CHARMM internal coordinates of N, CA and C (Angstrom, degrees):
IC EDIT
DIST 1 N 1 CA 1.4444
DIST 1 CA 1 C 1.5284
ANGL 1 N 1 CA 1 C 108.77
DIST 1 C 2 N 1.3141
ANGL 1 CA 1 C 2 N 115.86
DIHE 1 N 1 CA 1 C 2 N 135.85
DIST 2 N 2 CA 1.4602
ANGL 1 C 2 N 2 CA 121.50
DIHE 1 CA 1 C 2 N 2 CA -178.99
DIST 2 CA 2 C 1.5186
ANGL 2 N 2 CA 2 C 109.06
DIHE 1 C 2 N 2 CA 2 C -91.34
DIST 2 C 3 N 1.3158
ANGL 2 CA 2 C 3 N 115.26
DIHE 2 N 2 CA 2 C 3 N 127.52
DIST 3 N 3 CA 1.4601
ANGL 2 C 3 N 3 CA 120.90
DIHE 2 CA 2 C 3 N 3 CA 178.92
DIST 3 CA 3 C 1.5209
ANGL 3 N 3 CA 3 C 108.36
DIHE 2 C 3 N 3 CA 3 C -118.51
DIST 3 C 4 N 1.3182
ANGL 3 CA 3 C 4 N 115.87
DIHE 3 N 3 CA 3 C 4 N 126.25
DIST 4 N 4 CA 1.4545
ANGL 3 C 4 N 4 CA 122.14
DIHE 3 CA 3 C 4 N 4 CA 178.13
DIST 4 CA 4 C 1.5243
ANGL 4 N 4 CA 4 C 107.94
DIHE 3 C 4 N 4 CA 4 C -118.63
DIST 4 C 5 N 1.3215
ANGL 4 CA 4 C 5 N 117.62
DIHE 4 N 4 CA 4 C 5 N 107.58
DIST 5 N 5 CA 1.4708
ANGL 4 C 5 N 5 CA 118.18
DIHE 4 CA 4 C 5 N 5 CA 177.48
DIST 5 CA 5 C 1.5311
ANGL 5 N 5 CA 5 C 109.83
DIHE 4 C 5 N 5 CA 5 C -73.10
DIST 5 C 6 N 1.3251
ANGL 5 CA 5 C 6 N 116.10
DIHE 5 N 5 CA 5 C 6 N 126.29
DIST 6 N 6 CA 1.4629
ANGL 5 C 6 N 6 CA 121.15
DIHE 5 CA 5 C 6 N 6 CA 179.18
DIST 6 CA 6 C 1.5203
ANGL 6 N 6 CA 6 C 107.66
DIHE 5 C 6 N 6 CA 6 C -95.42
DIST 6 C 7 N 1.3239
ANGL 6 CA 6 C 7 N 115.47
DIHE 6 N 6 CA 6 C 7 N 120.60
DIST 7 N 7 CA 1.4628
ANGL 6 C 7 N 7 CA 120.39
DIHE 6 CA 6 C 7 N 7 CA -179.05
DIST 7 CA 7 C 1.5214
ANGL 7 N 7 CA 7 C 109.91
DIHE 6 C 7 N 7 CA 7 C -76.09
DIST 7 C 8 N 1.2990
ANGL 7 CA 7 C 8 N 115.26
DIHE 7 N 7 CA 7 C 8 N 154.91
DIST 8 N 8 CA 1.4568
ANGL 7 C 8 N 8 CA 120.00
DIHE 7 CA 7 C 8 N 8 CA -178.90
DIST 8 CA 8 C 1.5267
ANGL 8 N 8 CA 8 C 109.86
DIHE 7 C 8 N 8 CA 8 C -64.76
DIST 8 C 9 N 1.3206
ANGL 8 CA 8 C 9 N 114.93
DIHE 8 N 8 CA 8 C 9 N 130.38
DIST 9 N 9 CA 1.4615
ANGL 8 C 9 N 9 CA 120.31
DIHE 8 CA 8 C 9 N 9 CA 179.75
DIST 9 CA 9 C 1.5236
ANGL 9 N 9 CA 9 C 113.62
DIHE 8 C 9 N 9 CA 9 C 81.24
DIST 9 C 10 N 1.3357
ANGL 9 CA 9 C 10 N 117.25
DIHE 9 N 9 CA 9 C 10 N 4.05
DIST 10 N 10 CA 1.4626
ANGL 9 C 10 N 10 CA 120.20
DIHE 9 CA 9 C 10 N 10 CA -179.57
DIST 10 CA 10 C 1.5325
ANGL 10 N 10 CA 10 C 110.04
DIHE 9 C 10 N 10 CA 10 C -80.41
DIST 10 C 11 N 1.2909
ANGL 10 CA 10 C 11 N 115.05
DIHE 10 N 10 CA 10 C 11 N 142.03
DIST 11 N 11 CA 1.4577
ANGL 10 C 11 N 11 CA 121.14
DIHE 10 CA 10 C 11 N 11 CA 179.34
DIST 11 CA 11 C 1.5275
ANGL 11 N 11 CA 11 C 109.40
DIHE 10 C 11 N 11 CA 11 C -68.09
DIST 11 C 12 N 1.3369
ANGL 11 CA 11 C 12 N 117.36
DIHE 11 N 11 CA 11 C 12 N 137.93
DIST 12 N 12 CA 1.4598
ANGL 11 C 12 N 12 CA 121.75
DIHE 11 CA 11 C 12 N 12 CA -177.43
DIST 12 CA 12 C 1.5304
ANGL 12 N 12 CA 12 C 110.86
DIHE 11 C 12 N 12 CA 12 C -67.02
DIST 12 C 13 N 1.3335
ANGL 12 CA 12 C 13 N 117.28
DIHE 12 N 12 CA 12 C 13 N -32.84
DIST 13 N 13 CA 1.4649
ANGL 12 C 13 N 13 CA 120.13
DIHE 12 CA 12 C 13 N 13 CA 178.02
DIST 13 CA 13 C 1.5257
ANGL 13 N 13 CA 13 C 110.91
DIHE 12 C 13 N 13 CA 13 C -63.62
DIST 13 C 14 N 1.3217
ANGL 13 CA 13 C 14 N 115.91
DIHE 13 N 13 CA 13 C 14 N -37.44
DIST 14 N 14 CA 1.4631
ANGL 13 C 14 N 14 CA 120.69
DIHE 13 CA 13 C 14 N 14 CA 179.64
DIST 14 CA 14 C 1.5430
ANGL 14 N 14 CA 14 C 110.73
DIHE 13 C 14 N 14 CA 14 C -66.66
DIST 14 C 15 N 1.3324
ANGL 14 CA 14 C 15 N 115.77
DIHE 14 N 14 CA 14 C 15 N -41.57
DIST 15 N 15 CA 1.4623
ANGL 14 C 15 N 15 CA 120.62
DIHE 14 CA 14 C 15 N 15 CA 178.15
DIST 15 CA 15 C 1.5260
ANGL 15 N 15 CA 15 C 110.31
DIHE 14 C 15 N 15 CA 15 C -66.46
DIST 15 C 16 N 1.3159
ANGL 15 CA 15 C 16 N 117.32
DIHE 15 N 15 CA 15 C 16 N -39.09
DIST 16 N 16 CA 1.4648
ANGL 15 C 16 N 16 CA 121.81
DIHE 15 CA 15 C 16 N 16 CA 178.01
DIST 16 CA 16 C 1.5217
ANGL 16 N 16 CA 16 C 110.55
DIHE 15 C 16 N 16 CA 16 C -64.46
DIST 16 C 17 N 1.3158
ANGL 16 CA 16 C 17 N 116.70
DIHE 16 N 16 CA 16 C 17 N -39.15
DIST 17 N 17 CA 1.4642
ANGL 16 C 17 N 17 CA 121.27
DIHE 16 CA 16 C 17 N 17 CA 177.96
DIST 17 CA 17 C 1.5379
ANGL 17 N 17 CA 17 C 110.08
DIHE 16 C 17 N 17 CA 17 C -63.31
DIST 17 C 18 N 1.3363
ANGL 17 CA 17 C 18 N 117.13
DIHE 17 N 17 CA 17 C 18 N -41.84
DIST 18 N 18 CA 1.4690
ANGL 17 C 18 N 18 CA 120.99
DIHE 17 CA 17 C 18 N 18 CA 177.54
DIST 18 CA 18 C 1.5220
ANGL 18 N 18 CA 18 C 110.56
DIHE 17 C 18 N 18 CA 18 C -63.10
DIST 18 C 19 N 1.3500
ANGL 18 CA 18 C 19 N 116.15
DIHE 18 N 18 CA 18 C 19 N -40.62
DIST 19 N 19 CA 1.4568
ANGL 18 C 19 N 19 CA 120.54
DIHE 18 CA 18 C 19 N 19 CA 178.63
DIST 19 CA 19 C 1.5241
ANGL 19 N 19 CA 19 C 110.90
DIHE 18 C 19 N 19 CA 19 C -62.31
DIST 19 C 20 N 1.3322
ANGL 19 CA 19 C 20 N 116.46
DIHE 19 N 19 CA 19 C 20 N -47.09
DIST 20 N 20 CA 1.4635
ANGL 19 C 20 N 20 CA 120.54
DIHE 19 CA 19 C 20 N 20 CA -179.28
DIST 20 CA 20 C 1.5228
ANGL 20 N 20 CA 20 C 111.19
DIHE 19 C 20 N 20 CA 20 C -61.17
DIST 20 C 21 N 1.3160
ANGL 20 CA 20 C 21 N 117.47
DIHE 20 N 20 CA 20 C 21 N -40.57
DIST 21 N 21 CA 1.4668
ANGL 20 C 21 N 21 CA 121.71
DIHE 20 CA 20 C 21 N 21 CA 179.54
DIST 21 CA 21 C 1.5316
ANGL 21 N 21 CA 21 C 110.39
DIHE 20 C 21 N 21 CA 21 C -64.48
DIST 21 C 22 N 1.3221
ANGL 21 CA 21 C 22 N 116.10
DIHE 21 N 21 CA 21 C 22 N -43.90
DIST 22 N 22 CA 1.4581
ANGL 21 C 22 N 22 CA 121.00
DIHE 21 CA 21 C 22 N 22 CA -180.00
DIST 22 CA 22 C 1.5316
ANGL 22 N 22 CA 22 C 110.93
DIHE 21 C 22 N 22 CA 22 C -66.20
DIST 22 C 23 N 1.3361
ANGL 22 CA 22 C 23 N 116.06
DIHE 22 N 22 CA 22 C 23 N -40.04
DIST 23 N 23 CA 1.4521
ANGL 22 C 23 N 23 CA 121.38
DIHE 22 CA 22 C 23 N 23 CA 179.06
DIST 23 CA 23 C 1.5216
ANGL 23 N 23 CA 23 C 110.66
DIHE 22 C 23 N 23 CA 23 C -64.81
DIST 23 C 24 N 1.3183
ANGL 23 CA 23 C 24 N 117.19
DIHE 23 N 23 CA 23 C 24 N -40.29
DIST 24 N 24 CA 1.4726
ANGL 23 C 24 N 24 CA 121.61
DIHE 23 CA 23 C 24 N 24 CA 179.68
DIST 24 CA 24 C 1.5298
ANGL 24 N 24 CA 24 C 110.38
DIHE 23 C 24 N 24 CA 24 C -64.07
DIST 24 C 25 N 1.3274
ANGL 24 CA 24 C 25 N 117.12
DIHE 24 N 24 CA 24 C 25 N -37.49
DIST 25 N 25 CA 1.4673
ANGL 24 C 25 N 25 CA 120.70
DIHE 24 CA 24 C 25 N 25 CA -179.52
DIST 25 CA 25 C 1.5235
ANGL 25 N 25 CA 25 C 112.73
DIHE 24 C 25 N 25 CA 25 C -66.87
DIST 25 C 26 N 1.3308
ANGL 25 CA 25 C 26 N 117.76
DIHE 25 N 25 CA 25 C 26 N -26.27
DIST 26 N 26 CA 1.4602
ANGL 25 C 26 N 26 CA 119.58
DIHE 25 CA 25 C 26 N 26 CA 179.74
DIST 26 CA 26 C 1.5193
ANGL 26 N 26 CA 26 C 111.61
DIHE 25 C 26 N 26 CA 26 C -70.43
DIST 26 C 27 N 1.3469
ANGL 26 CA 26 C 27 N 117.68
DIHE 26 N 26 CA 26 C 27 N -25.65
DIST 27 N 27 CA 1.4587
ANGL 26 C 27 N 27 CA 121.03
DIHE 26 CA 26 C 27 N 27 CA 177.64
DIST 27 CA 27 C 1.5124
ANGL 27 N 27 CA 27 C 114.25
DIHE 26 C 27 N 27 CA 27 C 79.18
DIST 27 C 28 N 1.3182
ANGL 27 CA 27 C 28 N 117.74
DIHE 27 N 27 CA 27 C 28 N 18.52
DIST 28 N 28 CA 1.4580
ANGL 27 C 28 N 28 CA 121.84
DIHE 27 CA 27 C 28 N 28 CA -177.80
DIST 28 CA 28 C 1.5252
ANGL 28 N 28 CA 28 C 111.66
DIHE 27 C 28 N 28 CA 28 C -63.62
DIST 28 C 29 N 1.3218
ANGL 28 CA 28 C 29 N 117.52
DIHE 28 N 28 CA 28 C 29 N -48.32
DIST 29 N 29 CA 1.4694
ANGL 28 C 29 N 29 CA 120.60
DIHE 28 CA 28 C 29 N 29 CA -178.07
DIST 29 CA 29 C 1.5236
ANGL 29 N 29 CA 29 C 111.10
DIHE 28 C 29 N 29 CA 29 C -66.24
DIST 29 C 30 N 1.3221
ANGL 29 CA 29 C 30 N 116.86
DIHE 29 N 29 CA 29 C 30 N -38.09
DIST 30 N 30 CA 1.4664
ANGL 29 C 30 N 30 CA 120.67
DIHE 29 CA 29 C 30 N 30 CA 178.99
DIST 30 CA 30 C 1.5293
ANGL 30 N 30 CA 30 C 109.94
DIHE 29 C 30 N 30 CA 30 C -62.13
DIST 30 C 31 N 1.3209
ANGL 30 CA 30 C 31 N 116.15
DIHE 30 N 30 CA 30 C 31 N -41.28
DIST 31 N 31 CA 1.4607
ANGL 30 C 31 N 31 CA 120.44
DIHE 30 CA 30 C 31 N 31 CA 179.58
DIST 31 CA 31 C 1.5282
ANGL 31 N 31 CA 31 C 111.63
DIHE 30 C 31 N 31 CA 31 C -67.69
DIST 31 C 32 N 1.3366
ANGL 31 CA 31 C 32 N 116.38
DIHE 31 N 31 CA 31 C 32 N -41.26
DIST 32 N 32 CA 1.4630
ANGL 31 C 32 N 32 CA 120.17
DIHE 31 CA 31 C 32 N 32 CA 178.20
DIST 32 CA 32 C 1.5276
ANGL 32 N 32 CA 32 C 111.46
DIHE 31 C 32 N 32 CA 32 C -60.75
DIST 32 C 33 N 1.3182
ANGL 32 CA 32 C 33 N 116.11
DIHE 32 N 32 CA 32 C 33 N -43.76
DIST 33 N 33 CA 1.4696
ANGL 32 C 33 N 33 CA 119.71
DIHE 32 CA 32 C 33 N 33 CA -179.74
DIST 33 CA 33 C 1.5188
ANGL 33 N 33 CA 33 C 111.20
DIHE 32 C 33 N 33 CA 33 C -66.10
DIST 33 C 34 N 1.3170
ANGL 33 CA 33 C 34 N 116.90
DIHE 33 N 33 CA 33 C 34 N -37.19
DIST 34 N 34 CA 1.4657
ANGL 33 C 34 N 34 CA 119.17
DIHE 33 CA 33 C 34 N 34 CA -179.18
DIST 34 CA 34 C 1.5263
ANGL 34 N 34 CA 34 C 111.38
DIHE 33 C 34 N 34 CA 34 C -70.99
DIST 34 C 35 N 1.3245
ANGL 34 CA 34 C 35 N 117.26
DIHE 34 N 34 CA 34 C 35 N -25.57
DIST 35 N 35 CA 1.4704
ANGL 34 C 35 N 35 CA 120.42
DIHE 34 CA 34 C 35 N 35 CA -179.81
DIST 35 CA 35 C 1.5245
ANGL 35 N 35 CA 35 C 113.08
DIHE 34 C 35 N 35 CA 35 C -82.77
DIST 35 C 36 N 1.3166
ANGL 35 CA 35 C 36 N 117.58
DIHE 35 N 35 CA 35 C 36 N -8.91
DIST 36 N 36 CA 1.4578
ANGL 35 C 36 N 36 CA 120.26
DIHE 35 CA 35 C 36 N 36 CA -178.64
DIST 36 CA 36 C 1.5211
ANGL 36 N 36 CA 36 C 111.65
DIHE 35 C 36 N 36 CA 36 C -67.75
DIST 36 C 37 N 1.3249
ANGL 36 CA 36 C 37 N 116.33
DIHE 36 N 36 CA 36 C 37 N -31.46
DIST 37 N 37 CA 1.4651
ANGL 36 C 37 N 37 CA 119.81
DIHE 36 CA 36 C 37 N 37 CA -179.19
DIST 37 CA 37 C 1.5171
ANGL 37 N 37 CA 37 C 108.66
DIHE 36 C 37 N 37 CA 37 C -133.62
DIST 37 C 38 N 1.3226
ANGL 37 CA 37 C 38 N 116.13
DIHE 37 N 37 CA 37 C 38 N 138.80
DIST 38 N 38 CA 1.4587
ANGL 37 C 38 N 38 CA 120.52
DIHE 37 CA 37 C 38 N 38 CA -179.99
DIST 38 CA 38 C 1.5200
ANGL 38 N 38 CA 38 C 109.71
DIHE 37 C 38 N 38 CA 38 C -81.04
DIST 38 C 39 N 1.3173
ANGL 38 CA 38 C 39 N 115.74
DIHE 38 N 38 CA 38 C 39 N 133.66
DIST 39 N 39 CA 1.4622
ANGL 38 C 39 N 39 CA 121.73
DIHE 38 CA 38 C 39 N 39 CA 176.31
DIST 39 CA 39 C 1.5197
ANGL 39 N 39 CA 39 C 107.41
DIHE 38 C 39 N 39 CA 39 C -115.75
DIST 39 C 40 N 1.3185
ANGL 39 CA 39 C 40 N 115.04
DIHE 39 N 39 CA 39 C 40 N 125.27
DIST 40 N 40 CA 1.4569
ANGL 39 C 40 N 40 CA 119.23
DIHE 39 CA 39 C 40 N 40 CA -178.70
DIST 40 CA 40 C 1.5351
ANGL 40 N 40 CA 40 C 109.79
DIHE 39 C 40 N 40 CA 40 C -60.79
DIST 40 C 41 N 1.3423
ANGL 40 CA 40 C 41 N 116.95
DIHE 40 N 40 CA 40 C 41 N 144.72
DIST 41 N 41 CA 1.4637
ANGL 40 C 41 N 41 CA 119.98
DIHE 40 CA 40 C 41 N 41 CA -179.54
DIST 41 CA 41 C 1.5225
ANGL 41 N 41 CA 41 C 113.19
DIHE 40 C 41 N 41 CA 41 C -57.62
DIST 41 C 42 N 1.3383
ANGL 41 CA 41 C 42 N 117.24
DIHE 41 N 41 CA 41 C 42 N -34.86
DIST 42 N 42 CA 1.4663
ANGL 41 C 42 N 42 CA 119.58
DIHE 41 CA 41 C 42 N 42 CA -179.65
DIST 42 CA 42 C 1.5301
ANGL 42 N 42 CA 42 C 110.94
DIHE 41 C 42 N 42 CA 42 C -66.40
DIST 42 C 43 N 1.3137
ANGL 42 CA 42 C 43 N 116.64
DIHE 42 N 42 CA 42 C 43 N -38.65
DIST 43 N 43 CA 1.4658
ANGL 42 C 43 N 43 CA 120.00
DIHE 42 CA 42 C 43 N 43 CA 178.96
DIST 43 CA 43 C 1.5255
ANGL 43 N 43 CA 43 C 110.60
DIHE 42 C 43 N 43 CA 43 C -71.28
DIST 43 C 44 N 1.3274
ANGL 43 CA 43 C 44 N 116.03
DIHE 43 N 43 CA 43 C 44 N -38.97
DIST 44 N 44 CA 1.4603
ANGL 43 C 44 N 44 CA 120.33
DIHE 43 CA 43 C 44 N 44 CA 177.91
DIST 44 CA 44 C 1.5321
ANGL 44 N 44 CA 44 C 110.63
DIHE 43 C 44 N 44 CA 44 C -61.21
DIST 44 C 45 N 1.3344
ANGL 44 CA 44 C 45 N 115.40
DIHE 44 N 44 CA 44 C 45 N -43.37
DIST 45 N 45 CA 1.4696
ANGL 44 C 45 N 45 CA 120.65
DIHE 44 CA 44 C 45 N 45 CA 179.52
DIST 45 CA 45 C 1.5329
ANGL 45 N 45 CA 45 C 110.21
DIHE 44 C 45 N 45 CA 45 C -65.02
DIST 45 C 46 N 1.3294
ANGL 45 CA 45 C 46 N 116.69
DIHE 45 N 45 CA 45 C 46 N -40.45
DIST 46 N 46 CA 1.4642
ANGL 45 C 46 N 46 CA 121.25
DIHE 45 CA 45 C 46 N 46 CA 179.45
DIST 46 CA 46 C 1.5251
ANGL 46 N 46 CA 46 C 110.71
DIHE 45 C 46 N 46 CA 46 C -60.92
DIST 46 C 47 N 1.3411
ANGL 46 CA 46 C 47 N 116.75
DIHE 46 N 46 CA 46 C 47 N -41.29
DIST 47 N 47 CA 1.4617
ANGL 46 C 47 N 47 CA 121.43
DIHE 46 CA 46 C 47 N 47 CA 178.20
DIST 47 CA 47 C 1.5271
ANGL 47 N 47 CA 47 C 111.30
DIHE 46 C 47 N 47 CA 47 C -65.82
DIST 47 C 48 N 1.3429
ANGL 47 CA 47 C 48 N 116.55
DIHE 47 N 47 CA 47 C 48 N -39.15
DIST 48 N 48 CA 1.4643
ANGL 47 C 48 N 48 CA 120.19
DIHE 47 CA 47 C 48 N 48 CA 177.89
DIST 48 CA 48 C 1.5230
ANGL 48 N 48 CA 48 C 110.91
DIHE 47 C 48 N 48 CA 48 C -62.93
DIST 48 C 49 N 1.3286
ANGL 48 CA 48 C 49 N 116.86
DIHE 48 N 48 CA 48 C 49 N -42.27
DIST 49 N 49 CA 1.4606
ANGL 48 C 49 N 49 CA 121.20
DIHE 48 CA 48 C 49 N 49 CA 179.59
DIST 49 CA 49 C 1.5304
ANGL 49 N 49 CA 49 C 109.89
DIHE 48 C 49 N 49 CA 49 C -65.17
DIST 49 C 50 N 1.3307
ANGL 49 CA 49 C 50 N 116.45
DIHE 49 N 49 CA 49 C 50 N -42.32
DIST 50 N 50 CA 1.4575
ANGL 49 C 50 N 50 CA 121.19
DIHE 49 CA 49 C 50 N 50 CA 178.87
DIST 50 CA 50 C 1.5340
ANGL 50 N 50 CA 50 C 110.66
DIHE 49 C 50 N 50 CA 50 C -60.20
DIST 50 C 51 N 1.3214
ANGL 50 CA 50 C 51 N 115.72
DIHE 50 N 50 CA 50 C 51 N -42.88
DIST 51 N 51 CA 1.4640
ANGL 50 C 51 N 51 CA 120.46
DIHE 50 CA 50 C 51 N 51 CA 179.51
DIST 51 CA 51 C 1.5323
ANGL 51 N 51 CA 51 C 110.80
DIHE 50 C 51 N 51 CA 51 C -66.51
DIST 51 C 52 N 1.3207
ANGL 51 CA 51 C 52 N 116.92
DIHE 51 N 51 CA 51 C 52 N -40.79
DIST 52 N 52 CA 1.4637
ANGL 51 C 52 N 52 CA 120.84
DIHE 51 CA 51 C 52 N 52 CA 179.96
DIST 52 CA 52 C 1.5256
ANGL 52 N 52 CA 52 C 110.32
DIHE 51 C 52 N 52 CA 52 C -63.44
DIST 52 C 53 N 1.3286
ANGL 52 CA 52 C 53 N 117.06
DIHE 52 N 52 CA 52 C 53 N -40.43
DIST 53 N 53 CA 1.4658
ANGL 52 C 53 N 53 CA 120.95
DIHE 52 CA 52 C 53 N 53 CA 178.09
DIST 53 CA 53 C 1.5242
ANGL 53 N 53 CA 53 C 110.10
DIHE 52 C 53 N 53 CA 53 C -63.44
DIST 53 C 54 N 1.3239
ANGL 53 CA 53 C 54 N 115.96
DIHE 53 N 53 CA 53 C 54 N -42.61
DIST 54 N 54 CA 1.4622
ANGL 53 C 54 N 54 CA 121.03
DIHE 53 CA 53 C 54 N 54 CA 179.20
DIST 54 CA 54 C 1.5340
ANGL 54 N 54 CA 54 C 111.06
DIHE 53 C 54 N 54 CA 54 C -61.25
DIST 54 C 55 N 1.3296
ANGL 54 CA 54 C 55 N 116.97
DIHE 54 N 54 CA 54 C 55 N -47.12
DIST 55 N 55 CA 1.4666
ANGL 54 C 55 N 55 CA 121.53
DIHE 54 CA 54 C 55 N 55 CA -179.29
DIST 55 CA 55 C 1.5220
ANGL 55 N 55 CA 55 C 110.24
DIHE 54 C 55 N 55 CA 55 C -63.76
DIST 55 C 56 N 1.3162
ANGL 55 CA 55 C 56 N 116.84
DIHE 55 N 55 CA 55 C 56 N -42.01
DIST 56 N 56 CA 1.4610
ANGL 55 C 56 N 56 CA 120.95
DIHE 55 CA 55 C 56 N 56 CA 179.97
DIST 56 CA 56 C 1.5253
ANGL 56 N 56 CA 56 C 110.51
DIHE 55 C 56 N 56 CA 56 C -63.67
DIST 56 C 57 N 1.3146
ANGL 56 CA 56 C 57 N 116.78
DIHE 56 N 56 CA 56 C 57 N -39.34
DIST 57 N 57 CA 1.4621
ANGL 56 C 57 N 57 CA 121.65
DIHE 56 CA 56 C 57 N 57 CA 178.56
DIST 57 CA 57 C 1.5231
ANGL 57 N 57 CA 57 C 110.41
DIHE 56 C 57 N 57 CA 57 C -63.50
DIST 57 C 58 N 1.3355
ANGL 57 CA 57 C 58 N 117.21
DIHE 57 N 57 CA 57 C 58 N -42.24
DIST 58 N 58 CA 1.4495
ANGL 57 C 58 N 58 CA 121.25
DIHE 57 CA 57 C 58 N 58 CA 177.76
DIST 58 CA 58 C 1.5275
ANGL 58 N 58 CA 58 C 111.81
DIHE 57 C 58 N 58 CA 58 C -62.55
DIST 58 C 59 N 1.3277
ANGL 58 CA 58 C 59 N 116.35
DIHE 58 N 58 CA 58 C 59 N -41.33
DIST 59 N 59 CA 1.4609
ANGL 58 C 59 N 59 CA 120.48
DIHE 58 CA 58 C 59 N 59 CA -179.82
DIST 59 CA 59 C 1.5231
ANGL 59 N 59 CA 59 C 111.27
DIHE 58 C 59 N 59 CA 59 C -66.86
DIST 59 C 60 N 1.3305
ANGL 59 CA 59 C 60 N 117.53
DIHE 59 N 59 CA 59 C 60 N -36.70
DIST 60 N 60 CA 1.4658
ANGL 59 C 60 N 60 CA 120.56
DIHE 59 CA 59 C 60 N 60 CA 179.14
DIST 60 CA 60 C 1.5156
ANGL 60 N 60 CA 60 C 110.77
DIHE 59 C 60 N 60 CA 60 C -69.04
DIST 60 C 61 N 1.3278
ANGL 60 CA 60 C 61 N 118.00
DIHE 60 N 60 CA 60 C 61 N -37.73
DIST 61 N 61 CA 1.4541
ANGL 60 C 61 N 61 CA 121.06
DIHE 60 CA 60 C 61 N 61 CA 178.28
DIST 61 CA 61 C 1.5118
ANGL 61 N 61 CA 61 C 111.14
DIHE 60 C 61 N 61 CA 61 C -67.16
DIST 61 C 62 N 1.3213
ANGL 61 CA 61 C 62 N 117.14
DIHE 61 N 61 CA 61 C 62 N -31.78
DIST 62 N 62 CA 1.4545
ANGL 61 C 62 N 62 CA 122.35
DIHE 61 CA 61 C 62 N 62 CA -179.59
DIST 62 CA 62 C 1.5253
ANGL 62 N 62 CA 62 C 111.63
DIHE 61 C 62 N 62 CA 62 C -68.27
DIST 62 C 63 N 1.3142
ANGL 62 CA 62 C 63 N 117.44
DIHE 62 N 62 CA 62 C 63 N -33.28
DIST 63 N 63 CA 1.4710
ANGL 62 C 63 N 63 CA 121.26
DIHE 62 CA 62 C 63 N 63 CA -176.57
DIST 63 CA 63 C 1.4837
ANGL 63 N 63 CA 63 C 113.81
DIHE 62 C 63 N 63 CA 63 C -77.93
END
COOR INIT
IC SEED 1 N 1 CA 1 C
IC BUILD
């Protein structure tokens, strides 16, 4: 459970923004969306390899 202590005199929008940021960091929504559809392990692995190649290419261009 996420707890956001609201300080006295603090704007509610500011506290809501802190809550949203903290909630996003937990990754709950990302996990829910990923569970909506099953992805075969072979396809998941293929995507990971594709991403790793992309990142490696970016790092080589940077050097």
